[in-house]
N, CA and C atoms as a LAMMPS dump frame, in Angstrom:
ITEM: TIMESTEP
0
ITEM: NUMBER OF ATOMS
156
ITEM: BOX BOUNDS ff ff ff
-5.0000000000000000e+02 5.0000000000000000e+02
-5.0000000000000000e+02 5.0000000000000000e+02
-5.0000000000000000e+02 5.0000000000000000e+02
ITEM: ATOMS id mol type element x y z
1 1 1 N -0.071 -8.224 0.771
2 1 2 C 0.487 -7.989 2.093
3 1 3 C -0.28 -6.897 2.829
4 2 1 N -0.681 -5.869 2.09
5 2 2 C -1.442 -4.782 2.724
6 2 3 C -2.817 -5.262 3.162
7 3 1 N -3.444 -6.04 2.314
8 3 2 C -4.788 -6.52 2.607
9 3 3 C -4.785 -7.415 3.844
10 4 1 N -3.744 -8.226 3.981
11 4 2 C -3.653 -9.132 5.13
12 4 3 C -3.477 -8.388 6.441
13 5 1 N -2.873 -7.196 6.399
14 5 2 C -2.732 -6.378 7.593
15 5 3 C -1.677 -6.828 8.575
16 6 1 N -0.792 -7.705 8.136
17 6 2 C 0.228 -8.215 9.041
18 6 3 C 1.391 -7.242 9.229
19 7 1 N 1.643 -6.402 8.218
20 7 2 C 2.757 -5.467 8.252
21 7 3 C 2.276 -4.039 8.036
22 8 1 N 3.06 -3.081 8.506
23 8 2 C 2.798 -1.671 8.219
24 8 3 C 3.311 -1.354 6.819
25 9 1 N 2.829 -0.254 6.248
26 9 2 C 3.199 0.131 4.891
27 9 3 C 4.711 0.268 4.749
28 10 1 N 5.357 0.896 5.707
29 10 2 C 6.813 1.074 5.615
30 10 3 C 7.532 -0.27 5.627
31 11 1 N 7.047 -1.207 6.426
32 11 2 C 7.658 -2.537 6.471
33 11 3 C 7.493 -3.259 5.14
34 12 1 N 6.343 -3.126 4.524
35 12 2 C 6.093 -3.756 3.23
36 12 3 C 7.049 -3.205 2.184
37 13 1 N 7.248 -1.906 2.183
38 13 2 C 8.193 -1.293 1.254
39 13 3 C 9.575 -1.917 1.366
40 14 1 N 10.055 -2.063 2.579
41 14 2 C 11.376 -2.661 2.785
42 14 3 C 11.384 -4.133 2.406
43 15 1 N 10.313 -4.859 2.721
44 15 2 C 10.238 -6.284 2.399
45 15 3 C 10.245 -6.556 0.895
46 16 1 N 9.684 -5.648 0.118
47 16 2 C 9.645 -5.857 -1.331
48 16 3 C 10.83 -5.214 -2.046
49 17 1 N 11.788 -4.663 -1.297
50 17 2 C 13.029 -4.23 -1.892
51 17 3 C 13.302 -2.742 -1.956
52 18 1 N 12.434 -1.911 -1.409
53 18 2 C 12.674 -0.464 -1.403
54 18 3 C 13.485 -0.105 -0.168
55 19 1 N 14.444 0.808 -0.329
56 19 2 C 15.233 1.24 0.815
57 19 3 C 14.681 2.532 1.418
58 20 1 N 13.665 3.108 0.755
59 20 2 C 13.048 4.341 1.227
60 20 3 C 11.529 4.177 1.217
61 21 1 N 10.9 4.422 2.356
62 21 2 C 9.451 4.284 2.426
63 21 3 C 8.742 5.356 1.608
64 22 1 N 9.349 6.541 1.507
65 22 2 C 8.723 7.598 0.709
66 22 3 C 8.788 7.273 -0.788
67 23 1 N 9.88 6.666 -1.211
68 23 2 C 9.985 6.275 -2.622
69 23 3 C 9.012 5.134 -2.93
70 24 1 N 8.839 4.214 -1.993
71 24 2 C 7.852 3.146 -2.15
72 24 3 C 6.462 3.747 -2.33
73 25 1 N 6.114 4.725 -1.507
74 25 2 C 4.798 5.367 -1.603
75 25 3 C 4.632 6.07 -2.944
76 26 1 N 5.684 6.716 -3.409
77 26 2 C 5.642 7.413 -4.697
78 26 3 C 5.432 6.418 -5.845
79 27 1 N 6.162 5.329 -5.839
80 27 2 C 6.014 4.301 -6.882
81 27 3 C 4.653 3.622 -6.798
82 28 1 N 4.173 3.379 -5.592
83 28 2 C 2.86 2.782 -5.398
84 28 3 C 1.788 3.687 -5.998
85 29 1 N 1.898 4.981 -5.742
86 29 2 C 0.924 5.936 -6.269
87 29 3 C 0.964 5.976 -7.788
88 30 1 N 2.141 5.93 -8.354
89 30 2 C 2.266 5.941 -9.808
90 30 3 C 1.626 4.69 -10.418
91 31 1 N 1.81 3.552 -9.781
92 31 2 C 1.284 2.288 -10.295
93 31 3 C -0.224 2.151 -10.092
94 32 1 N -0.723 2.545 -8.928
95 32 2 C -2.117 2.278 -8.571
96 32 3 C -3.014 3.511 -8.498
97 33 1 N -2.44 4.7 -8.667
98 33 2 C -3.24 5.915 -8.677
99 33 3 C -3.677 6.413 -7.316
100 34 1 N -3.086 5.865 -6.268
101 34 2 C -3.383 6.308 -4.902
102 34 3 C -2.223 5.934 -4
103 35 1 N -2.104 6.653 -2.909
104 35 2 C -1.067 6.341 -1.926
105 35 3 C -1.424 5.061 -1.177
106 36 1 N -0.427 4.375 -0.621
107 36 2 C -0.719 3.155 0.136
108 36 3 C -1.732 3.379 1.263
109 37 1 N -1.644 4.527 1.938
110 37 2 C -2.596 4.799 3.023
111 37 3 C -4.017 4.98 2.494
112 38 1 N -4.143 5.576 1.301
113 38 2 C -5.465 5.713 0.686
114 38 3 C -6.016 4.346 0.307
115 39 1 N -5.143 3.468 -0.176
116 39 2 C -5.531 2.106 -0.516
117 39 3 C -6.062 1.377 0.721
118 40 1 N -5.34 1.497 1.822
119 40 2 C -5.772 0.841 3.058
120 40 3 C -7.111 1.388 3.548
121 41 1 N -7.303 2.685 3.404
122 41 2 C -8.569 3.299 3.801
123 41 3 C -9.72 2.738 2.961
124 42 1 N -9.493 2.59 1.654
125 42 2 C -10.524 2.022 0.783
126 42 3 C -10.843 0.583 1.157
127 43 1 N -9.829 -0.166 1.515
128 43 2 C -10.046 -1.559 1.921
129 43 3 C -10.958 -1.623 3.142
130 44 1 N -10.711 -0.737 4.099
131 44 2 C -11.515 -0.741 5.318
132 44 3 C -12.959 -0.326 5.047
133 45 1 N -13.149 0.589 4.079
134 45 2 C -14.499 1.055 3.747
135 45 3 C -15.286 0.019 2.946
136 46 1 N -14.656 -0.543 1.932
137 46 2 C -15.312 -1.522 1.063
138 46 3 C -14.273 -2.544 0.599
139 47 1 N -14.081 -3.597 1.344
140 47 2 C -13.011 -4.553 1.06
141 47 3 C -13.001 -5.13 -0.365
142 48 1 N -14.13 -5.381 -0.947
143 48 2 C -14.137 -6.013 -2.271
144 48 3 C -13.818 -5.051 -3.406
145 49 1 N -14.085 -3.751 -3.248
146 49 2 C -13.863 -2.811 -4.345
147 49 3 C -12.414 -2.34 -4.456
148 50 1 N -11.65 -2.366 -3.388
149 50 2 C -10.279 -1.843 -3.415
150 50 3 C -9.319 -2.762 -4.157
151 51 1 N -9.6 -4.032 -4.21
152 51 2 C -8.678 -4.975 -4.837
153 51 3 C -8.988 -5.183 -6.315
154 52 1 N -9.983 -4.533 -6.848
155 52 2 C -10.33 -4.695 -8.266
156 52 3 C -9.612 -3.718 -9.136
């Protein structure tokens, strides 16, 4: 969903079942080692490396 760019990070959090955007960001960071905004920045810099 983030890669497609159709929704904002906060909207994605709510769509996948989180009631708090900050908690979504915290869980995302724990799972992927970076905040959702950092992930999006990496996608824009090098699209193929961020999804690996």
